[in-house]
C-alpha positions in Angstrom: -59.5 -280.5 29.6 -58.1 -278.8 26.5 -60.0 -275.4 25.4 -57.0 -274.2 23.1 -56.2 -274.5 19.7 -53.9 -273.1 17.3 -50.4 -272.2 16.2 -49.3 -268.7 15.5 -53.1 -267.7 16.1 -54.3 -269.5 19.1 -57.9 -269.8 20.0 -59.3 -270.4 23.9 -63.0 -271.0 24.6 -64.6 -270.8 27.9 -67.8 -271.1 29.8 -70.9 -273.4 30.4 -74.4 -273.4 28.9 -75.9 -272.1 31.8 -73.2 -270.3 33.7 -73.0 -266.5 33.7 -71.3 -266.0 30.2 -69.4 -268.0 27.3 -66.5 -266.5 25.3 -63.4 -266.8 23.6 -59.9 -265.1 23.3 -58.1 -265.0 20.2 -54.2 -264.4 20.7 -51.7 -263.8 17.4 -53.7 -261.6 15.6 -51.4 -258.7 14.0 -52.3 -255.2 15.0 -54.3 -252.9 12.9 -57.0 -255.2 11.4 -60.3 -253.3 11.5 -62.9 -254.8 13.6 -66.5 -254.3 12.5 -68.8 -255.2 15.2 -72.0 -255.0 12.9 -70.2 -257.7 10.9 -69.7 -259.9 14.1 -73.5 -259.2 15.1 -74.6 -260.2 11.6 -72.9 -263.6 11.7 -74.1 -264.1 15.1 -77.6 -264.0 13.8 -77.1 -266.7 11.7 -76.6 -269.1 14.5 -79.5 -267.7 16.6 -82.7 -269.8 17.3 -85.3 -267.7 16.1 -88.6 -269.3 17.3 -89.3 -270.6 13.6 -90.1 -274.4 14.8 -87.0 -275.3 13.4 -84.7 -274.6 16.7 -84.9 -274.5 20.3 -87.0 -272.1 22.3 -84.2 -270.8 24.0 -83.6 -267.6 22.6 -80.3 -265.5 23.3 -79.7 -262.2 22.3 -75.9 -263.3 21.7 -74.6 -259.7 22.1 -70.9 -260.1 21.9 -68.8 -257.6 24.2 -65.1 -257.0 23.4 -63.2 -256.7 26.6 -59.7 -256.4 25.3 -57.5 -256.6 22.1 -59.4 -253.6 20.3 -58.8 -250.0 20.3 -60.7 -247.2 18.3 -62.0 -250.0 16.1 -58.6 -251.7 15.1 -56.7 -254.8 16.8 -54.1 -253.8 19.1 -51.9 -257.0 18.7 -52.8 -258.3 22.2 -55.4 -261.1 23.1 -58.7 -260.1 21.9 -61.4 -261.2 24.5 -65.0 -261.7 23.4 -67.9 -262.3 25.9 -71.5 -263.4 25.3 -74.0 -263.4 28.4 -76.1 -266.2 29.0 -79.6 -264.5 29.8 -82.4 -267.5 28.9 -81.3 -270.1 31.1 -83.8 -272.8 32.8 -81.6 -274.9 34.8 -84.8 -276.5 36.5 -85.4 -278.4 33.5 -82.4 -280.4 34.3 -82.6 -280.9 37.8 -85.7 -283.0 37.3 -83.4 -285.6 35.6 -80.2 -285.0 36.9 -78.2 -287.9 37.4 -79.9 -289.8 34.4 -77.3 -289.9 31.4 -78.9 -288.7 28.4 -78.2 -291.2 25.6 -75.9 -289.5 22.6 -74.9 -286.9 25.1 -71.3 -286.5 26.9 -73.4 -286.8 30.7 -71.8 -290.3 30.9 -68.6 -289.6 29.7 -68.0 -286.3 31.5 -69.2 -287.9 34.9 -66.4 -290.4 34.6 -63.6 -288.0 33.6 -64.3 -285.1 36.1 -65.6 -287.4 38.9 -69.2 -286.0 39.4 -67.7 -282.3 39.6 -68.8 -281.3 35.9 -71.6 -278.7 35.4 -74.6 -280.6 34.2 -76.9 -277.9 33.6 -77.7 -277.7 29.8 -74.7 -279.9 29.1 -72.3 -277.6 30.8 -68.8 -276.9 28.8 -70.1 -279.7 26.3 -73.2 -277.7 25.2 -73.8 -276.5 21.6 -74.2 -273.1 23.4 -70.5 -272.9 23.4 -70.2 -272.6 19.6 -71.6 -269.3 19.9 -68.3 -268.1 21.2 -66.5 -269.9 18.4 -68.8 -268.0 16.0 -67.8 -264.7 17.4 -64.1 -265.4 17.0 -64.6 -266.9 13.4 -66.2 -264.0 12.6 -63.5 -261.7 13.2 -61.1 -264.0 11.4 -63.7 -264.2 8.4 -63.4 -260.5 7.8 -59.6 -260.4 7.9 -59.6 -263.3 5.4 -62.2 -261.5 3.3 -60.1 -258.2 3.3 -57.4 -260.6 1.4 -60.0 -261.8 -1.1 -60.9 -265.1 0.8 -64.4 -266.2 0.8 -65.7 -268.9 2.7 -69.6 -270.1 3.0 -71.5 -273.0 4.1 -74.9 -274.7 3.0 -76.8 -277.7 4.1 -76.1 -280.1 1.5 -78.3 -282.8 2.9 -81.0 -283.0 5.7 -83.3 -286.2 6.3 -82.7 -287.5 2.8 -83.5 -284.1 1.1 -80.5 -282.8 -1.1 -79.7 -279.0 -2.1 -78.3 -278.0 -5.3 -74.8 -278.8 -5.8 -71.8 -276.3 -5.6 -70.6 -275.4 -8.8 -67.1 -276.2 -10.6 -67.0 -272.9 -12.5 -65.3 -270.4 -10.2 -67.6 -267.4 -11.2 -70.7 -269.3 -10.6 -69.3 -270.8 -7.1 -68.2 -267.4 -6.2 -71.9 -265.8 -6.7 -73.0 -269.1 -4.7 -71.0 -268.4 -2.0 -71.8 -264.9 -1.9 -75.5 -265.7 -1.8 -74.9 -268.1 1.2 -72.7 -265.3 3.0 -75.6 -262.9 2.8 -78.4 -265.3 3.8 -79.3 -265.1 7.6 -82.1 -267.4 7.3 -82.0 -271.0 6.0 -78.6 -271.5 4.2 -79.5 -273.4 1.0 -78.8 -272.6 -2.6 -82.4 -274.1 -3.8 -85.1 -272.6 -1.9 -87.5 -275.3 -3.1 -85.1 -278.1 -1.4 -85.0 -275.8 1.5 -88.7 -276.1 2.1 -88.5 -279.8 1.8 -85.7 -279.9 4.4 -87.7 -277.7 6.8 -90.8 -279.9 6.4 -88.8 -282.8 7.4 -87.4 -281.0 10.3 -90.9 -279.8 11.6 -92.3 -283.4 11.2 -89.5 -284.9 13.1 -90.0 -282.1 15.8 -93.8 -283.2 16.0 -92.8 -286.6 16.8 -90.6 -285.9 19.6 -87.5 -286.7 17.1 -84.6 -285.0 15.5 -82.9 -285.5 12.2 -79.4 -284.9 11.0 -77.6 -284.3 7.8 -74.5 -283.0 6.0 -72.8 -279.6 5.7 -70.6 -278.4 2.7 -68.4 -275.5 3.0 -66.4 -274.0 0.0 -63.5 -271.8 0.1 -62.3 -269.4 -2.6 -59.2 -267.2 -2.8 -56.7 -269.4 -1.0 -53.1 -269.4 -2.4 -51.6 -272.6 -3.3 -48.9 -273.7 -0.7 -50.7 -273.6 2.7 -50.1 -276.6 5.1 -47.8 -279.2 5.7 -47.2 -282.9 4.9 -48.7 -285.5 7.3 -49.3 -284.2 11.0 -50.0 -280.7 9.9 -51.9 -281.0 6.8 -54.7 -278.7 5.8 -57.1 -282.0 6.2 -55.7 -282.5 9.6 -55.7 -279.0 11.0 -59.4 -278.3 9.9 -60.7 -282.0 10.6 -59.2 -281.2 14.3 -61.6 -278.1 14.3 -64.4 -279.6 12.7 -64.7 -282.8 14.9 -64.6 -280.0 17.9 -68.1 -278.9 16.9 -70.6 -281.0 18.9 -72.5 -283.5 16.8 -70.0 -283.5 13.9 -69.4 -287.5 13.2 -67.8 -287.2 10.0 -65.4 -285.2 7.8 -64.4 -285.5 4.0 -62.7 -283.3 1.5 -63.5 -283.4 -2.3 -64.8 -286.7 -3.4 -64.1 -288.0 -0.1 -65.4 -291.6 0.4 -66.5 -291.2 -3.1 -63.0 -292.1 -4.1 -63.5 -295.6 -3.1 -65.7 -296.4 -5.9 -63.5 -294.7 -8.8 -60.2 -295.5 -10.7 -57.3 -293.5 -10.7 -57.9 -292.3 -14.0 -61.2 -291.1 -12.8 -59.9 -289.8 -9.6 -57.2 -287.5 -10.6 -57.6 -283.9 -11.6 -55.7 -283.2 -14.6 -53.6 -280.1 -14.4 -53.3 -277.1 -17.1 -52.3 -273.6 -17.3 -54.6 -270.8 -17.5 -53.3 -266.9 -17.6 -49.9 -268.4 -16.4 -51.3 -269.8 -13.2 -51.5 -273.8 -12.7 -55.0 -275.0 -12.3 -57.0 -278.2 -12.4 -59.8 -279.5 -15.1 -61.5 -280.9 -12.1 -61.6 -280.9 -8.4 -61.8 -284.3 -6.7 -59.0 -283.5 -4.5 -61.0 -280.6 -2.9 -58.3 -278.1 -3.1 -55.7 -280.2 -1.4 -52.9 -282.3 -2.7 -50.1 -284.0 -0.2 -51.8 -282.0 2.8 -51.1 -278.5 0.7 -53.4 -276.3 -0.9 -53.1 -276.7 -4.8 -54.9 -273.2 -5.5 -58.2 -274.7 -6.4 -61.4 -274.3 -4.4 -61.3 -276.1 -0.8 -64.5 -278.0 -0.7 -65.1 -280.5 2.3 -68.2 -281.6 4.1 -69.4 -282.7 7.6 -71.8 -285.3 8.7 -74.1 -284.0 11.7 -75.8 -286.4 13.7 -79.6 -286.0 14.7 -79.6 -283.9 17.8 -79.8 -286.4 20.6 -81.9 -284.4 22.9 -85.3 -286.0 22.1 -88.7 -285.9 23.6 -89.3 -289.7 23.4 -88.7 -292.3 26.1 -85.1 -293.7 26.2 -83.4 -296.3 28.0 -80.5 -295.3 30.2 -78.6 -295.5 33.5 -78.9 -293.7 36.9 -75.4 -292.6 37.6 -75.9 -292.2 41.2 -77.7 -295.5 41.7 -75.6 -297.4 39.0 -78.5 -299.1 37.5 -80.8 -298.9 34.6 -83.5 -296.2 34.2 -85.7 -294.8 31.7 -85.3 -291.2 30.7 -88.3 -288.7 29.2 -86.3 -285.4 28.8 -87.5 -281.9 29.3 -86.5 -278.4 28.4 -85.8 -276.6 24.9 -83.9 -278.5 22.4 -83.4 -278.4 18.7 -85.1 -280.9 16.1 -81.9 -280.2 13.8 -79.0 -278.2 14.2 -77.7 -277.9 10.5 -79.1 -274.4 9.8 -77.6 -272.9 13.0 -74.2 -275.1 12.7 -73.5 -273.9 9.0 -72.0 -270.6 10.3 -70.3 -272.5 13.0 -68.7 -274.5 10.5 -67.6 -271.2 8.6 -66.2 -269.8 11.6 -64.2 -272.8 12.6 -62.9 -272.9 9.0 -61.9 -269.2 9.3 -60.0 -269.5 12.2 -58.1 -272.4 11.2 -57.4 -271.0 7.7 -56.1 -267.7 9.2 -53.7 -269.7 11.7 -52.3 -271.7 8.7 -51.9 -268.3 6.8 -50.1 -266.5 9.5 -47.9 -269.8 9.9 -47.2 -269.7 6.4 -45.9 -266.4 6.4 -45.7 -265.1 9.9 -47.6 -261.8 11.0 -46.8 -259.9 7.8 -48.7 -262.7 5.7 -51.7 -262.1 8.1 -51.5 -258.4 7.9 -51.2 -258.3 4.0 -47.9 -257.0 3.6 
């Protein structure tokens, strides 16, 4: 099982949904970065379930304990270990249906890969619960990038057919949008009315014992041109690898994405110009990347998040112990939609990936801002 990713900065995640704790280790951070634990707590709150009818009834404090790599409020240059306790587990909900593979989940594939020794409680290591550890690590990376003027934020672009306001092309307006999203600990949208429509759709699905999916859109301001490599280590390759590691993400596109299929080259290309001595573009269909390398324009990409597979409707499945068809009626506490909680996870994964790319591009001195 591969639980680590990264080059110059490396991230390892560990734990299970109903185990004693989950956590992350960040290795490769330069010494001397300030660590604001209140900021980490602020970011973690964006992911927490809040008993609002939009999320699982399982609520966790998600208090992040820093065990190593930080002293007197600064990174020491050694591995930073972040641990989050699991306090509100109800494993009995899963014991009632053990052996019945939940459609859409990793129950069957995990059973095959680990020969029945996997931790099935709450999905074990495959659970979205593990994204809390990614969020904590990403929050630290995000604060390091913010000190360098790099701003990252994610909004819900679409849920159940309802769409949010689009991200702006004009940089000053886009910055204001991203700052508003960064400050938002509730439902991460730009248009409050659109958000109300989305929430109504989520609650309606929950009332039917069902779930809905949607699209998350992330933008990054302040990235220098020149990050990334052609082909295998492109910016798109690195970030897509991380994004597809987030449970329920089933599609990723950059810039115009699949929309390119309906354009001519004359429409798809981004004309170049010079403003204030800096090369820039008159449009951003490429989403800030050409040839796998950042071009200095805002980095923009979207992910497609599938409907939560844990639904309360009866479903056809198999009994893994008996190797025969069966029916399943799940119990437990589940999200009718995860997009509003997954937005900060996507931001966190992006922050880690970009900090790694920055560090690879310029070594520890680039990371430390020297």
